[in-house]
N, C-alpha and C positions, 0 to 999 in steps of 0.2 A: 739251235739259235733262238727259237721262241722262249725257251726256258731262261736263257741269259737275259733276254729283253724283259721278261716278266720279273726276274729278281732285281734288275736295275730299276724298274718302275717302282717296285715295292720299296726298295731302299730310298729312292728319291722322295716318295710320298712320306715315309717315316722321317726322313731328314727334314722335309718341309714342315711336318707337324711339330717336330722338336724345335725348329727355328721359330715357328709361330708361337709356341708356348714360351720360349725365352723372351721373345719380343713383347708378348703380352705382359709378362712379369716385369720387364724392365720399364714399360711405359705406363702401366696401370696401377702398380703397387707402389705406394709411397712409404719409405721407411719412417719409423717412429723415432723422434729425437728424444734422448734422455740423458740425464747427467751421469757422468761416469767418473768415479774417483777411487783410487786405491793407494795404499801405502807401499813403498818400496823399501826393503830392508837395506840398511846402510852398507852391509857387506856386498851387495850387488852393484852399488853405484860406482865404486872405484875400479871395477874390473873391466 
């Protein structure tokens, strides 16, 4: 039973670290805006 508890604690800590990393990326990093333009071939429009 102690081994099961230990692996659950390790998985919970790793999950928490992953969640914290995703939260930090979502709140701290701002995406750069840039202009985007491309041409579409006329053959692709009618389908």
